[in-house]
Structures are given as structure tokens and as C-alpha cells.
C-alpha atoms as a printed R data frame, in Angstrom:
    type eleno elety resid chain resno       x      y      z
1   ATOM     1    CA   MET     A     1   0.259 -0.237 -0.390
2   ATOM     2    CA   PRO     A     2   1.624  3.568 -0.727
3   ATOM     3    CA   LEU     A     3   2.354  5.703  2.079
4   ATOM     4    CA   ILE     A     4  -0.820  7.925  2.978
5   ATOM     5    CA   SER     A     5   0.117 11.325  4.570
6   ATOM     6    CA   ALA     A     6  -2.586 14.044  5.930
7   ATOM     7    CA   SER     A     7  -1.976 17.408  5.903
8   ATOM     8    CA   LEU     A     8  -3.461 18.962  9.269
9   ATOM     9    CA   LYS     A     9  -3.206 21.820 11.371
10  ATOM    10    CA   SER     A    10  -0.796 19.465 13.900
11  ATOM    11    CA   PRO     A    11   2.720 18.268 12.153
12  ATOM    12    CA   ILE     A    12   1.352 14.571 11.701
13  ATOM    13    CA   LEU     A    13   1.995 11.870  9.421
14  ATOM    14    CA   LEU     A    14  -0.289  8.712  8.535
15  ATOM    15    CA   HIS     A    15   1.705  5.159  7.128
16  ATOM    16    CA   SER     A    16   0.015  2.140  7.183
17  ATOM    17    CA   LEU     A    17   1.534 -0.589  8.411
18  ATOM    18    CA   SER     A    18  -0.778 -3.612  6.862
19  ATOM    19    CA   ASN     A    19  -2.691 -3.854  3.792
20  ATOM    20    CA   ARG     A    20  -4.252 -7.257  4.515
21  ATOM    21    CA   SER     A    21  -6.133 -6.597  7.629
22  ATOM    22    CA   LEU     A    22  -9.792 -5.688  7.588
23  ATOM    23    CA   ASN     A    23  -8.824 -3.418 10.747
24  ATOM    24    CA   PRO     A    24  -4.944 -2.097  9.492
25  ATOM    25    CA   ARG     A    25  -2.694 -0.709 12.333
26  ATOM    26    CA   PHE     A    26  -1.313  3.137 11.398
27  ATOM    27    CA   ILE     A    27   1.653  5.131 12.792
28  ATOM    28    CA   PHE     A    28   1.337  9.044 13.530
29  ATOM    29    CA   SER     A    29   4.566 10.353 13.245
30  ATOM    30    CA   THR     A    30   5.222 13.651 15.492
31  ATOM    31    CA   PHE     A    31   8.544 15.647 14.211
32  ATOM    32    CA   LEU     A    32   9.404 17.331 17.746
33  ATOM    33    CA   ASP     A    33  12.904 18.528 16.248
34  ATOM    34    CA   SER     A    34  14.965 17.476 14.083
35  ATOM    35    CA   ARG     A    35  16.237 14.828 15.722
36  ATOM    36    CA   ALA     A    36  13.371 13.061 17.689
37  ATOM    37    CA   VAL     A    37  10.492 11.710 16.388
38  ATOM    38    CA   VAL     A    38   7.437 10.683 18.941
39  ATOM    39    CA   LYS     A    39   5.220  7.392 16.899
40  ATOM    40    CA   GLN     A    40   1.840  6.499 17.937
41  ATOM    41    CA   THR     A    41   0.170  3.280 16.833
42  ATOM    42    CA   PHE     A    42  -3.828  3.655 15.962
43  ATOM    43    CA   SER     A    43  -6.090  1.191 13.925
44  ATOM    44    CA   PHE     A    44  -7.991  2.390 11.359
45  ATOM    45    CA   ARG     A    45 -11.076  2.654 13.299
46  ATOM    46    CA   GLN     A    46  -9.731  4.758 15.582
47  ATOM    47    CA   VAL     A    47  -8.058  7.850 13.117
48  ATOM    48    CA   THR     A    48 -11.791  7.228 11.354
49  ATOM    49    CA   ARG     A    49 -13.501  7.902 14.478
50  ATOM    50    CA   ALA     A    50 -11.234 11.229 15.355
51  ATOM    51    CA   TYR     A    51 -11.123 12.527 12.198
52  ATOM    52    CA   SER     A    52 -14.418 12.073 11.008
53  ATOM    53    CA   ASN     A    53 -15.176 14.697 14.547
54  ATOM    54    CA   MET     A    54 -12.549 16.784 13.554
55  ATOM    55    CA   SER     A    55 -13.783 20.580 12.873
56  ATOM    56    CA   GLY     A    56 -12.006 22.736 10.141
57  ATOM    57    CA   ASP     A    57 -10.584 24.581 13.469
58  ATOM    58    CA   GLY     A    58  -8.633 21.565 14.272
59  ATOM    59    CA   VAL     A    59 -10.851 20.835 17.228
60  ATOM    60    CA   ALA     A    60 -12.018 17.148 17.968
61  ATOM    61    CA   GLN     A    61 -15.274 16.461 19.390
62  ATOM    62    CA   PHE     A    62 -16.686 13.635 21.011
63  ATOM    63    CA   ASN     A    63 -20.100 13.095 23.068
64  ATOM    64    CA   LEU     A    64 -19.657 12.867 26.772
65  ATOM    65    CA   SER     A    65 -23.757 12.597 27.572
66  ATOM    66    CA   PRO     A    66 -26.828 13.906 25.545
67  ATOM    67    CA   THR     A    67 -25.915 17.416 26.975
68  ATOM    68    CA   SER     A    68 -22.085 17.374 27.125
69  ATOM    69    CA   PHE     A    69 -19.194 17.457 24.500
70  ATOM    70    CA   LEU     A    70 -15.282 16.556 25.116
71  ATOM    71    CA   LYS     A    71 -13.344 18.790 22.398
72  ATOM    72    CA   ILE     A    72  -9.328 18.013 21.910
73  ATOM    73    CA   GLN     A    73  -7.347 20.791 20.877
74  ATOM    74    CA   LYS     A    74  -3.832 21.716 20.364
75  ATOM    75    CA   GLY     A    75  -2.887 25.166 21.888
76  ATOM    76    CA   ASP     A    76  -1.991 27.544 24.482
77  ATOM    77    CA   ILE     A    77  -4.482 27.287 27.209
78  ATOM    78    CA   THR     A    78  -3.985 31.135 28.824
79  ATOM    79    CA   ARG     A    79  -5.824 32.081 24.937
80  ATOM    80    CA   TRP     A    80  -8.440 29.557 25.380
81  ATOM    81    CA   LEU     A    81 -11.942 31.650 25.457
82  ATOM    82    CA   ILE     A    82 -15.888 30.584 25.059
83  ATOM    83    CA   ASP     A    83 -17.596 33.248 26.257
84  ATOM    84    CA   GLY     A    84 -15.847 35.307 29.454
85  ATOM    85    CA   SER     A    85 -18.381 35.423 31.491
86  ATOM    86    CA   SER     A    86 -18.951 31.332 32.210
87  ATOM    87    CA   ASP     A    87 -16.002 29.688 31.248
88  ATOM    88    CA   ALA     A    88 -12.712 28.138 33.234
89  ATOM    89    CA   ILE     A    89  -9.570 27.328 32.420
90  ATOM    90    CA   VAL     A    90  -7.789 24.540 34.626
91  ATOM    91    CA   ASN     A    91  -4.398 25.553 36.499
92  ATOM    92    CA   PRO     A    92  -2.235 22.837 37.245
93  ATOM    93    CA   ALA     A    93  -0.613 24.249 40.649
94  ATOM    94    CA   ASN     A    94   1.217 23.279 43.158
95  ATOM    95    CA   GLU     A    95   0.189 23.044 47.037
96  ATOM    96    CA   ARG     A    96   1.041 26.685 47.931
97  ATOM    97    CA   MET     A    97  -1.249 27.743 44.627
98  ATOM    98    CA   LEU     A    98   1.542 31.113 44.107
99  ATOM    99    CA   GLY     A    99   2.832 29.972 40.725
100 ATOM   100    CA   GLY     A   100   5.367 27.716 39.359
101 ATOM   101    CA   GLY     A   101   6.630 26.397 36.274
102 ATOM   102    CA   GLY     A   102   5.172 24.845 33.062
103 ATOM   103    CA   ALA     A   103   1.530 25.613 32.373
104 ATOM   104    CA   ASP     A   104   0.906 27.225 36.403
105 ATOM   105    CA   GLY     A   105   3.557 29.621 35.599
106 ATOM   106    CA   ALA     A   106   2.289 30.669 32.107
107 ATOM   107    CA   ILE     A   107  -1.323 31.087 33.697
108 ATOM   108    CA   HIS     A   108  -0.178 32.888 35.982
109 ATOM   109    CA   ARG     A   109   2.078 35.455 33.378
110 ATOM   110    CA   ALA     A   110  -0.819 35.600 31.109
111 ATOM   111    CA   ALA     A   111  -3.644 36.266 34.282
112 ATOM   112    CA   GLY     A   112  -1.183 39.308 36.004
113 ATOM   113    CA   PRO     A   113   0.101 39.979 39.341
114 ATOM   114    CA   GLU     A   114  -3.755 39.795 40.733
115 ATOM   115    CA   LEU     A   115  -3.599 36.204 40.469
116 ATOM   116    CA   LYS     A   116  -1.390 35.776 42.815
117 ATOM   117    CA   THR     A   117  -3.007 38.224 45.313
118 ATOM   118    CA   ALA     A   118  -6.139 36.311 45.114
119 ATOM   119    CA   CYS     A   119  -4.528 33.247 45.603
120 ATOM   120    CA   TYR     A   120  -2.587 34.708 48.483
121 ATOM   121    CA   ASP     A   121  -6.452 35.038 50.385
122 ATOM   122    CA   VAL     A   122  -6.925 31.630 49.447
123 ATOM   123    CA   PRO     A   123  -7.226 30.194 53.284
124 ATOM   124    CA   GLU     A   124  -4.201 27.582 54.333
125 ATOM   125    CA   VAL     A   125  -5.668 24.508 55.099
126 ATOM   126    CA   ARG     A   126  -2.665 23.571 57.142
127 ATOM   127    CA   PRO     A   127   1.002 25.830 56.700
128 ATOM   128    CA   GLY     A   128   1.945 26.556 53.321
129 ATOM   129    CA   VAL     A   129  -1.227 24.424 51.786
130 ATOM   130    CA   ARG     A   130  -3.696 26.258 50.004
131 ATOM   131    CA   CYS     A   131  -4.733 22.958 48.153
132 ATOM   132    CA   PRO     A   132  -3.931 20.020 48.872
133 ATOM   133    CA   THR     A   133  -3.521 17.027 46.129
134 ATOM   134    CA   GLY     A   134  -6.514 16.108 44.207
135 ATOM   135    CA   GLU     A   135  -8.728 19.189 45.230
136 ATOM   136    CA   ALA     A   136 -10.035 21.872 43.429
137 ATOM   137    CA   ARG     A   137  -9.813 26.011 44.614
138 ATOM   138    CA   ILE     A   138 -11.163 28.789 41.794
139 ATOM   139    CA   THR     A   139 -10.253 32.368 41.525
140 ATOM   140    CA   PRO     A   140 -11.330 35.063 38.786
141 ATOM   141    CA   GLY     A   141  -9.166 34.893 35.575
142 ATOM   142    CA   PHE     A   142  -8.196 38.464 35.801
143 ATOM   143    CA   LYS     A   143  -6.476 39.466 32.517
144 ATOM   144    CA   LEU     A   144  -6.982 36.069 30.973
145 ATOM   145    CA   PRO     A   145  -9.595 35.502 28.402
146 ATOM   146    CA   ALA     A   146 -11.753 33.244 30.484
147 ATOM   147    CA   SER     A   147 -13.684 34.752 33.405
148 ATOM   148    CA   HIS     A   148 -12.486 32.289 35.730
149 ATOM   149    CA   VAL     A   149  -9.120 30.211 36.904
150 ATOM   150    CA   ILE     A   150  -9.728 26.634 38.579
151 ATOM   151    CA   HIS     A   151  -6.408 25.997 40.340
152 ATOM   152    CA   THR     A   152  -5.968 21.742 41.512
153 ATOM   153    CA   VAL     A   153  -3.356 19.779 42.228
154 ATOM   154    CA   GLY     A   154  -2.627 16.516 40.756
155 ATOM   155    CA   PRO     A   155  -0.131 13.500 42.228
156 ATOM   156    CA   VAL     A   156   3.377 13.364 41.646
157 ATOM   157    CA   TYR     A   157   3.395 10.096 39.839
158 ATOM   158    CA   ASP     A   158   6.417  8.062 41.565
159 ATOM   159    CA   VAL     A   159   5.229  9.544 45.257
160 ATOM   160    CA   ASP     A   160   1.932  9.378 45.774
161 ATOM   161    CA   SER     A   161   0.718  5.650 46.736
162 ATOM   162    CA   ASN     A   162  -2.354  6.226 44.907
163 ATOM   163    CA   ALA     A   163  -1.752  7.884 41.621
164 ATOM   164    CA   PRO     A   164  -4.652  7.378 39.537
165 ATOM   165    CA   ALA     A   165  -7.615  8.261 42.445
166 ATOM   166    CA   SER     A   166  -5.520 11.417 43.088
167 ATOM   167    CA   LEU     A   167  -5.748 12.370 39.349
168 ATOM   168    CA   SER     A   168  -8.954 11.377 39.160
169 ATOM   169    CA   ASN     A   169 -10.111 13.627 42.242
170 ATOM   170    CA   ALA     A   170  -8.267 16.318 40.473
171 ATOM   171    CA   TYR     A   171 -10.658 16.698 37.462
172 ATOM   172    CA   ARG     A   172 -13.920 15.735 39.319
173 ATOM   173    CA   ASN     A   173 -12.894 18.050 41.902
174 ATOM   174    CA   SER     A   174 -12.481 20.742 39.097
175 ATOM   175    CA   LEU     A   175 -16.003 20.075 37.377
176 ATOM   176    CA   ARG     A   176 -17.468 20.392 40.849
177 ATOM   177    CA   VAL     A   177 -16.113 23.498 41.577
178 ATOM   178    CA   ALA     A   178 -17.353 24.690 38.068
179 ATOM   179    CA   ARG     A   179 -21.082 23.473 38.269
180 ATOM   180    CA   GLU     A   180 -20.773 25.189 42.185
181 ATOM   181    CA   ASN     A   181 -19.724 28.434 40.194
182 ATOM   182    CA   ASN     A   182 -22.671 28.259 37.261
183 ATOM   183    CA   ILE     A   183 -19.209 27.822 35.179
184 ATOM   184    CA   GLN     A   184 -20.731 26.006 31.905
185 ATOM   185    CA   TYR     A   185 -17.304 25.522 29.850
186 ATOM   186    CA   VAL     A   186 -14.241 23.940 31.404
187 ATOM   187    CA   ALA     A   187 -10.720 23.800 29.302
188 ATOM   188    CA   PHE     A   188  -8.123 21.472 30.955
189 ATOM   189    CA   PRO     A   189  -4.399 21.071 30.438
190 ATOM   190    CA   ALA     A   190  -3.136 17.137 30.753
191 ATOM   191    CA   ILE     A   191  -2.656 17.612 34.755
192 ATOM   192    CA   SER     A   192   0.597 16.051 36.269
193 ATOM   193    CA   CYS     A   193   1.975 15.006 32.835
194 ATOM   194    CA   GLY     A   194   4.772 17.349 32.906
195 ATOM   195    CA   VAL     A   195   7.447 17.124 35.633
196 ATOM   196    CA   TYR     A   196   5.343 15.023 37.872
197 ATOM   197    CA   GLY     A   197   5.866 12.332 35.369
198 ATOM   198    CA   TYR     A   198   2.434 10.841 35.237
199 ATOM   199    CA   PRO     A   199   2.847  8.247 31.870
200 ATOM   200    CA   PHE     A   200   0.698  9.950 28.993
201 ATOM   201    CA   ASP     A   201  -1.627  6.862 27.994
202 ATOM   202    CA   GLU     A   202  -2.135  6.395 31.552
203 ATOM   203    CA   ALA     A   203  -2.981  9.525 32.499
204 ATOM   204    CA   ALA     A   204  -5.159  9.911 29.669
205 ATOM   205    CA   THR     A   205  -7.226  7.099 30.148
206 ATOM   206    CA   VAL     A   206  -7.986  8.533 33.942
207 ATOM   207    CA   ALA     A   207  -8.873 11.894 32.936
208 ATOM   208    CA   ILE     A   208 -11.115 11.044 29.833
209 ATOM   209    CA   SER     A   209 -12.974  8.401 32.238
210 ATOM   210    CA   THR     A   210 -13.266 10.697 35.266
211 ATOM   211    CA   ILE     A   211 -14.727 13.359 32.992
212 ATOM   212    CA   LYS     A   212 -17.130 11.186 31.337
213 ATOM   213    CA   GLU     A   213 -18.925 10.166 34.607
214 ATOM   214    CA   HIS     A   214 -18.760 13.843 36.105
215 ATOM   215    CA   CYS     A   215 -19.563 15.768 33.197
216 ATOM   216    CA   ASP     A   216 -23.288 16.270 34.145
217 ATOM   217    CA   ALA     A   217 -24.585 20.201 34.058
218 ATOM   218    CA   ILE     A   218 -20.912 21.100 32.090
219 ATOM   219    CA   LYS     A   219 -21.874 21.671 28.543
220 ATOM   220    CA   GLU     A   220 -18.812 21.265 27.351
221 ATOM   221    CA   VAL     A   221 -14.997 20.162 28.238
222 ATOM   222    CA   HIS     A   222 -11.793 21.012 26.566
223 ATOM   223    CA   PHE     A   223  -8.407 19.738 26.479
224 ATOM   224    CA   VAL     A   224  -6.140 22.062 25.210
225 ATOM   225    CA   LEU     A   225  -2.836 20.454 24.992
226 ATOM   226    CA   PHE     A   226   0.499 22.168 23.933
227 ATOM   227    CA   SER     A   227   2.592 19.240 22.693
228 ATOM   228    CA   ASP     A   228   1.725 16.668 19.518
229 ATOM   229    CA   ASP     A   229   2.855 13.818 21.753
230 ATOM   230    CA   ILE     A   230   0.159 14.429 24.111
231 ATOM   231    CA   TYR     A   231  -2.216 15.641 21.924
232 ATOM   232    CA   ASN     A   232  -1.931 12.754 20.100
233 ATOM   233    CA   VAL     A   233  -2.611 10.436 22.947
234 ATOM   234    CA   TRP     A   234  -5.383 12.075 24.149
235 ATOM   235    CA   LEU     A   235  -6.917 11.475 20.739
236 ATOM   236    CA   LYS     A   236  -6.808  7.911 20.983
237 ATOM   237    CA   LYS     A   237  -7.254  7.223 24.067
238 ATOM   238    CA   ALA     A   238 -11.166  9.532 23.440
239 ATOM   239    CA   GLY     A   239 -11.077  7.318 20.233
240 ATOM   240    CA   GLU     A   240 -10.977  4.431 22.526
241 ATOM   241    CA   LEU     A   241 -13.397  5.766 25.566
242 ATOM   242    CA   LEU     A   242 -15.882  7.608 23.712
243 ATOM   243    CA   PRO     A   243 -17.169  5.447 20.731
244 ATOM   244    CA   ASN     A   244 -19.863  7.971 19.459
């Protein structure tokens, strides 16, 4: 079978591994730089499902319930916006809630110093801890396009004795806080998949399964993912867990 290539907003090449199987396998190869290539294996059905749900702006949509949708896209979560009044981005914070590296630092920089001031005002539950692992807090978004920031703390994969439960709690409590504050649209990053070391495939399984179970009263849950390799894994896992 000849090489099949796909030109999308995400730089992905699609290669067939079989021309005889009724359900052939494919590889998505994402070129991160001149030396590194990230490869993910997909079945034909997963490819078809994911890309049949892809809109013209590169956003893949899946049904969570009759009234809720999951949308997966590449991008910068600090620029995400639905309506500026009932939307929130989720910040993968640390327990101090005073900013840090990665997405946490980027969100604080984009929101401006008012966000750190608001975080200082969140009561500590014990010295130095405003948001324990798995819990969530909410503040205004200040200079961010989205109206609110929901701060949650994911587990450190090699340290937490029950990392899947802690990660699930981070997603579940973020959605609970959203409902309590009349937030209809929520955008998540891939919690714990940076320096906290959570394996992407396992994290995607926990994230999408938890959101599917706890999406009540939320119109849209978004994943806004910065890197190609995480985006590819999330697309694949959504195709497996959310058959439309």
C-alpha cells in the first residue's frame, strides 16, 4: 500500500502498516525537532472516528452525554475563550497556589499579578498548603480571556501511593467547583503530565474516564494541549473510550 499522508494543523504523518487486515494499523509520526520523532500506533477505526469528529479548526469533538461534549485541540490554554463569563481554565497548580513552572507559571504570567494576590487570599488548610493534592479552588481569571481559573493539584506519579485516585479526584473536584460556580465551559491541560511524570496513556485514561462520569451540568469540557505527543495520545484514548 502506498504511503498515506495527512496535512492537518497538527504536524502529523500517517503511515499504513498493513494492506491485508480488515482493521489495519497506522502510525502517527510527530516530528518534534530534527532528531526526535514521537510515534503512536492507531487502528483504522480509531483514526476514522477521531478525524470524522475533527472540525475545520482542528478541534476534535466527542459525546460525553446527550447534553455534554468533549473537545480536544492543540494550543495555548492561556488564550482559550468561549464567552468570557461562564468559562474557566484549569491551572495545574502546586499546593501553595502561588505559581510555578510550566502551565502554572504561564497562567500566572498571562493573568497578571492580581492572580497571585487572589491566591494568597485562599485560606491555608495547613501551613503552606492552600489546595491539597486532588482538591480544587477557584479564582477570577483577571487578564486571561476566560472568566475564571480553577486551580487543582495533581499527583507526583512516583511519589503518590495512589496516583490514579488522586488524579481522578483532581478532575472530579475541578468539575464540581465549576458546577458550584455556574461554569458551563471548562478547559483542562494534561494534569500531572509535565514534571510530575505521569505516563501519558495512563493519564489520558484517568482523565477522560473521570470527565465522562462527572460531566453533569457542564456543556463542554475541553482539553487544550500544548505538545503534539500528548495531543496524539488524548485523541487516541478518546476514540477508544468515547465511541460515538
